[in-house]
C-alpha positions in Angstrom: -29.6 -52.0 -5.5 -28.8 -53.0 -2.0 -28.5 -50.3 0.7 -24.9 -51.2 1.5 -23.9 -50.9 -2.2 -25.7 -47.6 -2.5 -23.8 -46.3 0.6 -20.5 -47.4 -0.8 -21.1 -45.6 -4.1 -22.2 -42.5 -2.2 -19.0 -42.6 -0.1 -16.9 -43.1 -3.2 -18.5 -40.2 -4.9 -18.0 -38.0 -1.8 -14.4 -39.1 -1.5 -13.8 -38.4 -5.2 -15.3 -34.9 -4.9 -13.2 -34.2 -1.8 -10.0 -35.4 -3.5 -10.8 -33.2 -6.6 -11.6 -30.1 -4.4 -8.4 -30.6 -2.4 -6.2 -31.2 -5.5 -7.6 -28.1 -7.2 -7.1 -26.0 -4.1 -3.5 -27.2 -3.9 -2.9 -26.5 -7.7 -4.4 -23.0 -7.2 -1.9 -22.4 -4.3 1.1 -23.6 -6.3 0.3 -22.2 -9.8 -1.0 -18.7 -9.0 1.4 -15.9 -9.5 2.7 -14.8 -6.1 2.6 -11.0 -6.5 -0.8 -10.6 -4.8 -0.3 -13.6 -2.4 3.0 -12.3 -1.3 1.5 -8.9 -0.4 -1.3 -10.3 1.7 -0.1 -13.5 3.3 1.0 -11.8 6.3 -2.3 -10.0 6.7 -4.1 -13.3 6.9 -1.6 -14.9 9.3 -1.9 -12.0 11.8 -3.8 -13.2 14.9 -4.2 -9.9 16.8 -6.4 -7.2 15.3 -4.7 -4.3 13.4 -5.2 -0.8 14.4 -5.5 0.6 10.9 -6.1 -0.8 7.4 -5.2 1.3 4.4 -7.0 1.1 1.1 -6.5 2.8 -2.2 -4.4 2.8 -5.3 -0.6 2.9 -5.8 -0.6 6.4 -4.2 -1.4 4.8 -0.9 0.7 1.6 -1.7 3.8 3.8 -2.0 2.7 6.6 0.3 2.0 4.8 3.7 4.7 2.7 5.5 3.2 0.5 8.3 6.5 -0.4 9.8 7.3 3.3 10.4 4.0 3.6 12.2 4.9 0.7 14.3 8.4 2.0 15.2 7.2 5.6 15.9 3.8 5.1 17.5 3.3 1.4 18.2 0.5 1.3 15.7 -0.2 -2.0 14.1 -1.3 -1.5 10.5 -1.4 -3.1 7.1 -1.3 -1.5 3.6 -4.1 -3.1 1.5 -3.7 -0.8 -1.5 -2.9 -2.0 -4.9 -2.0 -0.6 -8.3 -4.9 0.8 -10.4 -7.4 0.2 -7.5 -10.7 2.1 -7.6 -13.1 3.0 -4.8 -15.5 0.3 -6.1 -12.8 -2.4 -5.8 -11.7 -0.9 -2.5 -15.2 -1.6 -1.2 -15.0 -5.3 -2.1 -11.5 -5.6 -0.8 -12.6 -4.0 2.5 -15.6 -6.4 2.8 -13.4 -9.4 2.4 -10.7 -8.0 4.7 -13.4 -7.4 7.4 -14.1 -11.2 7.4 -10.7 -11.6 8.9 -9.8 -8.4 10.7 -11.9 -5.6 12.3 -9.4 -2.7 12.8 -10.1 0.3 14.8 -9.8 2.5 11.8 -10.1 2.1 8.0 -8.3 4.7 5.9 -9.7 5.1 2.4 -8.1 7.3 -0.3 -10.2 9.0 -2.9 -7.4 10.6 -5.0 -7.3 8.0 -7.7 -11.1 7.6 -8.2 -11.7 7.0 -11.9 -15.3 6.0 -12.2 -16.6 2.4 -12.6 -14.6 -0.6 -11.7 -15.6 -3.2 -14.3 -12.8 -4.7 -16.4 -12.4 -5.3 -20.1 -11.9 -9.1 -20.4 -9.9 -8.6 -23.6 -7.5 -6.4 -21.8 -4.8 -8.7 -20.2 -3.5 -5.9 -18.0 -6.9 -5.4 -16.4 -7.5 -9.0 -16.0 -4.1 -9.5 -14.4 -4.7 -6.7 -12.0 -8.0 -8.1 -10.9 -6.3 -11.5 -10.5 -3.8 -9.9 -8.2 -6.6 -8.3 -6.2 -8.7 -11.5 -5.9 -6.5 -14.6 -6.0 -5.1 -14.1 -2.5 -8.6 -13.9 -0.8 -9.6 -17.1 1.0 -12.8 -18.6 -0.4 -16.0 -17.4 1.2 -19.5 -16.2 0.3 -18.2 -12.7 0.2 -15.4 -13.6 -2.3 -18.0 -15.2 -4.5 -20.1 -12.0 -4.3 -17.0 -10.1 -5.2 -16.3 -12.2 -8.3 -19.8 -12.0 -9.5 -19.8 -8.2 -9.1 -16.4 -7.4 -10.6 -15.8 -10.0 -13.2 -17.6 -10.0 -16.5 -19.8 -13.0 -17.4 -17.7 -15.8 -19.0 -14.6 -15.0 -17.0 -15.8 -15.8 -13.4 -14.7 -19.4 -13.4 -11.0 -18.5 -13.6 -11.3 -16.2 -10.6 -13.0 -18.9 -8.6 -10.4 -21.5 -9.7 -7.3 -19.6 -10.8 -5.7 -22.9 -11.8 -7.9 -22.5 -15.0 -5.8 -19.5 -15.9 -2.4 -20.6 -14.6 -2.3 -24.3 -15.5 0.3 -23.7 -18.2 2.8 -22.3 -15.7 4.7 -25.6 -15.5 7.9 -24.2 -17.0 7.7 -21.2 -14.7 7.4 -22.9 -11.4 10.2 -22.7 -8.9 10.8 -23.8 -5.3 9.5 -20.4 -4.2 6.0 -21.5 -5.4 6.1 -24.2 -2.7 7.9 -22.4 0.0 6.6 -18.8 -0.3 4.6 -18.9 3.0 7.7 -18.9 5.1 8.9 -15.6 3.8 7.7 -12.3 5.5 6.5 -9.2 3.9 8.7 -6.8 5.8 6.7 -3.7 4.7 3.3 -5.0 5.8 1.8 -4.8 2.4 3.4 -1.5 1.4 5.8 -0.6 -1.5 8.2 2.3 -1.9 9.1 4.6 -4.7 12.8 5.2 -5.0 12.4 7.8 -7.8 13.1 11.5 -7.6 11.4 14.2 -9.6 11.2 17.9 -8.8 7.6 19.2 -9.2 5.6 22.3 -8.6 2.8 22.3 -6.0 -0.7 22.3 -7.8 -3.2 24.8 -7.0 -6.4 23.5 -5.4 -9.5 25.3 -6.6 -12.7 24.9 -4.4 -14.7 26.9 -6.8 -14.7 24.3 -9.6 -17.1 21.5 -9.0 -18.6 18.8 -11.1 -22.3 19.2 -10.4 -23.1 16.0 -12.4 -20.6 13.9 -10.6 -21.9 10.2 -10.4 -21.6 9.8 -6.7 -23.5 6.5 -6.7 -20.6 4.8 -8.6 -18.0 5.6 -5.8 -19.4 3.0 -3.3 -18.6 5.7 -0.6 -22.0 5.2 1.1 -21.5 1.4 1.0 -18.0 1.8 2.5 -19.4 3.8 5.4 -22.2 1.4 6.0 -20.0 -1.7 6.0 -17.6 -0.1 8.5 -20.6 0.9 10.8 -21.9 -2.8 10.5 -18.5 -4.1 11.8 -18.0 -1.4 14.5 -14.9 0.2 12.9 -14.3 3.9 12.2 -13.5 5.2 8.7 -11.4 8.1 7.5 -11.3 9.3 3.9 -8.1 11.0 2.7 -6.9 12.6 -0.4 -3.2 11.6 -1.0 -1.1 14.4 -2.5 -0.2 14.2 -6.2 0.1 16.5 -9.2 -3.4 15.8 -10.4 -4.7 16.4 -14.0 -6.5 19.7 -14.4 -9.6 17.9 -15.6 -9.9 16.0 -12.3 -10.2 19.0 -10.2 -14.0 19.4 -10.4 -14.5 15.8 -9.2 -12.1 16.0 -6.4 -13.6 19.3 -5.3 -17.0 17.8 -5.3 -16.1 14.8 -3.2 -14.1 17.0 -0.7 -17.2 19.3 -0.4 -19.4 16.2 0.1 -17.4 14.9 3.1 -17.2 18.3 4.7 -20.9 19.0 4.4 -21.9 15.6 5.7 -19.5 15.6 8.7 -17.6 12.5 7.3 -14.1 12.2 8.8 -11.8 13.5 5.9 -8.3 14.9 5.6 -7.5 16.7 2.3 -3.8 16.3 2.3 -3.8 17.7 -1.2 -5.0 21.0 0.1 -4.3 21.4 3.8 -0.9 19.8 4.4 2.2 22.0 4.9 4.8 19.2 5.5 5.6 18.2 1.9 8.1 19.9 -0.4 7.0 19.1 -4.0 10.5 19.7 -5.2 12.0 16.7 -3.4 9.2 14.5 -2.0 7.8 12.9 -5.2 9.1 10.0 -7.4 6.8 11.2 -10.2 3.7 13.2 -10.7 1.4 10.7 -9.1 3.4 9.1 -6.3 5.3 10.1 -3.2 8.9 8.9 -3.0 10.6 7.4 0.0 11.0 10.8 1.7 7.4 12.0 1.0 5.9 8.7 2.2 7.9 9.1 5.6 6.3 12.6 6.0 2.7 11.4 5.1 3.0 8.3 7.3 4.0 10.5 10.3 1.1 12.8 9.8 -1.4 10.0 9.7 0.3 8.3 12.7 0.0 11.5 14.8 -3.7 11.8 13.7 -4.4 8.3 14.9 -2.7 8.9 18.2 -4.5 12.2 18.8 -8.0 10.8 18.0 -7.7 7.1 19.0 -4.7 6.6 21.2 -2.6 3.4 21.0 -3.8 0.2 22.6 -1.4 -2.1 24.6 0.1 -4.9 22.6 0.7 -8.4 23.9 4.5 -8.9 24.5 4.6 -11.8 22.0 3.1 -9.7 19.4 5.5 -6.9 20.2 8.4 -9.3 19.8 7.1 -10.5 16.4 6.6 -7.1 15.1 10.0 -6.0 16.3 11.6 -8.9 14.4 9.9 -7.7 11.3 11.1 -4.2 12.0 14.7 -5.4 12.1 14.3 -6.9 8.7 12.6 -3.8 7.5 15.6 -1.6 8.6 18.0 -4.0 6.8 15.9 -3.5 3.7 16.2 0.3 4.0 20.0 0.0 4.6 20.4 -2.0 1.5 18.8 0.6 -0.8 21.0 3.4 0.7 24.1 1.3 0.2 23.2 0.6 -3.4 22.1 4.2 -4.4 24.3 5.6 -7.1 23.3 9.3 -7.2 23.5 12.0 -4.5 19.9 13.0 -4.7 18.7 9.5 -4.3 20.9 9.0 -1.1 19.6 12.2 0.3 16.0 11.4 -0.6 16.3 8.1 1.2 17.6 9.5 4.3 16.8 13.2 5.0 13.2 12.7 6.2 14.0 9.4 8.0 14.8 9.6 11.8 16.8 6.4 11.5 19.6 8.2 9.7 21.8 11.3 10.1 23.5 12.9 7.1 26.6 15.0 6.8 27.4 16.8 3.5 30.9 18.3 2.9 31.0 20.6 -0.1 31.3 24.3 -1.2 28.3 26.7 -1.1 28.5 26.9 -4.9 28.5 23.2 -5.4 25.7 22.7 -3.0 23.5 25.0 -5.0 24.7 23.4 -8.2 23.9 19.8 -7.2 20.6 20.9 -5.5 21.8 19.7 -2.0 20.4 23.0 -0.6 16.9 21.8 -1.4 17.3 18.8 1.0 19.5 20.6 3.6 17.9 24.0 3.8 20.1 25.3 6.7 23.3 24.1 5.3 25.8 26.8 4.2 28.6 24.7 2.6 32.4 25.0 3.4 34.3 27.8 1.6 37.1 26.4 -0.4 36.1 22.8 -0.1 37.1 21.1 -3.4 35.0 17.9 -3.5 31.5 16.7 -2.7 31.0 14.2 0.0 28.0 12.7 1.7 28.3 10.6 4.8 25.3 8.6 6.0 25.1 7.4 9.7 22.7 5.3 11.6 21.2 7.7 14.1 23.6 8.0 17.1 26.5 6.1 15.5 30.0 7.7 15.2 31.0 5.8 12.1 29.3 6.3 8.7 27.4 3.4 7.1 27.8 4.9 3.6 30.2 7.4 2.1 29.4 8.9 -1.4 32.2 11.1 -2.8 33.1 13.0 -5.9 36.4 14.8 -6.1 
């Protein structure tokens, strides 16, 4: 075979491979479900370094609101948490994130630690959750290491090339699958729990510890090491929840470990005094909109006290303020659509963006539970109805009126 002919064949092979790789990458982008991609696309598009990245399960996902940190403190942050996340998966999520961003602080929650992080390939929910975690991550050596570590043998190909799993989505495709990148995540990765459930504060017991706790499975040492390697600080937290009694020995052991080893740690489960368990939870495991406001403010103040806030480029400030305006519109929409008095109060009473006026009698205030939210309110003697007026802070005209005669 002549040299020129061999060169032509080689060029054709290279071109064919390139076309195949590009086509497959394009198919991956179009066909993957957009839940995970939507959550993270703004993270990867951010050019300036974040101040804080948050990792954890849905307790962090629904418990920390980055746009509140921006509005109140000028802190740039992103909520990387996902449903059913474990510390082991957090470690790999962190490693991949640090390829793109090196924040000043990594905040890692321990409250939802449930042992090993491997998945059952026969469990479609577990496989789906892992796809949501991995599909959004740009291809890199770290991502391949993550797939090899987290995915059982025989399933790894579909995580490298998600098109293998999603190729049958033809009937489910929409224009959004082609245009999703132009939409912004106004919560910077966070979610919010609009539920309301009155609970009792659990009792923290330091005396009960699991002496056989499998610490090596937590990846805590590796998390600390990878943060040191990249020159970023790490803070472990325990997000408040009504934990199961059998989890107390494990949580107590971990808390004791952090304290004895001088590892930065805040046990919000034990030491906070800003939450009211009667009104700040959506369910036993998750803070609602009001509770997340309170926890977010506490973490924001911690960061300011310990790290200060760096100056932000005016162009970045303008970009974040545009997202903030959309975020506020999103909050308003939920207040306008709320159909129960406790939901309206839960959405507003802990949020400095709103002021609330309640007109009712003392008896009805107690009957409806309004006195939980408005502890200093006395009610109006002889007032027949029940009326809630919600105002944007500083406005004279209400944005929402909820009334029962």
